[in-house]
C-alpha positions as CSV (number, residue, x, y, z in Angstrom):
1,M,136.3,94.5,118.1
2,K,134.1,92.7,116.5
3,E,130.9,95.4,117.3
4,N,133.1,97.8,115.4
5,R,133.6,95.9,112.0
6,R,129.4,95.5,112.1
7,R,129.3,99.0,112.9
8,N,131.3,100.2,109.6
9,S,130.0,96.7,107.8
10,K,129.3,97.8,103.6
11,L,125.8,95.9,104.1
12,L,124.9,98.0,107.2
13,M,126.0,101.0,105.3
14,E,123.8,100.6,102.5
15,T,120.9,99.4,104.5
16,L,121.5,103.1,106.2
17,E,122.0,104.8,103.0
18,L,118.2,103.3,101.7
19,F,116.6,103.7,104.9
20,R,117.3,107.1,104.7
21,G,116.3,107.6,100.8
22,V,112.8,105.9,101.8
23,M,112.0,106.9,105.2
24,L,111.8,110.7,104.5
25,P,110.4,110.5,101.3
26,L,107.3,108.3,102.3
27,W,107.4,110.0,105.7
28,H,106.7,113.3,103.4
29,I,103.7,111.2,101.1
30,M,102.4,109.9,104.1
31,R,101.9,113.1,106.0
32,A,100.6,115.1,102.7
33,Q,97.9,112.9,102.7
34,I,96.8,112.5,105.9
35,H,97.1,116.4,105.8
36,E,94.3,116.3,102.5
37,L,92.0,114.0,103.7
38,A,91.5,115.8,107.0
39,S,91.7,119.2,106.3
40,G,90.1,118.8,102.6
41,E,87.0,116.3,104.1
42,Y,86.7,117.4,108.2
43,G,88.3,120.7,108.4
44,I,90.4,119.8,110.8
45,T,94.4,120.0,110.2
46,S,96.8,117.2,110.6
47,S,97.9,117.6,114.0
48,Q,94.4,117.8,115.4
49,F,93.9,114.6,112.9
50,H,97.2,112.8,115.1
51,T,95.6,114.2,118.8
52,I,92.5,113.1,117.9
53,R,94.2,109.5,116.5
54,R,96.0,109.2,120.0
55,I,93.0,110.1,122.1
56,S,91.3,107.1,120.3
57,Q,94.2,104.8,121.5
58,G,94.2,105.5,124.7
59,D,96.6,108.5,125.5
60,A,94.2,110.7,127.1
61,S,96.1,113.5,128.9
62,V,97.6,116.8,127.6
63,S,101.0,116.0,128.9
64,T,101.0,112.4,127.6
65,L,99.6,113.9,124.2
66,A,102.7,116.1,124.1
67,N,105.3,113.1,125.2
68,C,104.3,110.8,122.2
69,M,103.4,113.3,119.7
70,H,106.9,115.4,120.4
71,V,105.3,118.9,120.4
72,S,104.8,121.0,123.6
73,R,102.1,121.1,126.1
74,P,101.0,124.6,125.3
75,N,100.7,123.4,121.4
76,V,98.5,120.3,122.1
77,S,96.1,121.9,124.4
78,R,95.7,124.4,121.8
79,S,94.8,121.6,119.3
80,V,92.6,120.1,121.9
81,D,90.9,123.4,123.0
82,D,89.6,123.6,119.0
83,L,89.0,119.8,119.5
84,V,86.7,120.9,122.3
85,N,85.4,123.9,120.5
86,N,84.4,121.7,117.7
87,G,82.5,118.7,119.1
88,L,85.1,116.7,119.0
89,V,86.9,115.7,122.1
90,N,85.7,116.0,125.5
91,R,87.7,117.3,128.8
92,K,86.7,115.8,132.3
93,R,89.1,116.5,135.5
94,D,90.0,113.3,137.6
95,P,88.2,113.6,140.8
96,D,91.1,112.2,142.7
97,D,93.4,114.8,141.0
98,R,92.5,118.2,140.0
99,R,95.3,119.0,138.5
100,N,95.0,115.8,135.8
101,I,92.4,115.9,132.9
102,Q,91.6,113.3,130.9
103,L,90.9,113.7,127.5
104,S,87.8,111.5,125.4
105,L,86.3,111.5,122.2
106,T,82.5,112.5,121.8
107,D,80.3,110.5,119.3
108,K,81.1,113.1,116.5
109,G,84.9,112.3,117.3
110,K,84.8,108.6,117.5
111,K,82.8,108.7,113.9
112,M,85.3,111.5,112.1
113,I,88.3,109.0,113.5
114,K,86.6,105.7,112.6
115,N,85.7,107.7,109.0
116,L,89.6,108.8,108.6
117,L,91.1,105.9,109.2
118,N,89.3,103.7,107.3
119,K,89.6,106.6,104.0
120,Y,92.9,106.5,105.0
121,G,93.3,102.8,105.3
122,G,91.4,102.7,101.6
123,I,94.8,105.0,100.2
124,L,97.5,102.8,101.6
125,V,95.5,99.5,100.3
126,E,95.4,101.0,97.0
127,Q,99.0,102.1,97.8
128,F,100.6,98.6,98.9
129,S,98.7,96.5,95.7
130,I,101.2,96.9,93.6
131,L,103.7,94.7,95.5
132,S,103.4,91.0,95.1
133,D,102.3,88.0,97.7
134,E,106.8,88.0,98.3
135,E,107.0,91.5,98.6
136,L,104.4,92.0,101.2
137,R,105.9,88.6,103.4
138,I,109.4,90.7,102.7
139,M,108.0,93.6,103.6
140,S,106.3,92.4,106.3
141,S,109.5,90.9,107.7
142,A,111.6,94.2,107.1
143,L,109.2,96.3,109.2
144,E,109.1,93.7,112.3
145,S,113.1,94.3,112.0
146,M,112.1,98.2,112.7
147,K,110.4,97.4,115.0
148,K,113.0,96.0,116.7
149,V,114.8,99.1,116.4
150,I,112.0,101.2,117.6
151,D,112.0,99.4,120.8
152,H,115.4,99.5,121.3
153,S,116.0,103.4,120.8
154,T,112.6,103.8,122.9
155,K,114.4,102.2,125.8
156,E,117.2,104.4,126.4
């Protein structure tokens, strides 16, 4: 009974409405910025940017990338093919399991992702600099709470 009241609370409903009003526009803005930066300055697609970023974070197989990016393995494979052809990614077969192909960034790929992330970080700093220290503390706290929701959702 208490949980039902909680699910229907006015505060929860208002919070969810605000969440929907903020997250989708934010996602579109970030996606457009990444697209402009990646394609305009580096000649890669947004998908390739995310693939390189994930590889740099240790997601080093097509299967892992497909799972964490929520796309099909063939889509990731095509993206990886282009990145290999452009000299940004290396493929290496696992000697213990030839079906498993490990991905890593070339020096060119490492340099590119470092530059992209630095430039995008600068864009974010500029955008968030309009907030006061108190607003930044509140946002930080809210993002920690959002992380709880994400962690809970990924456990299920």
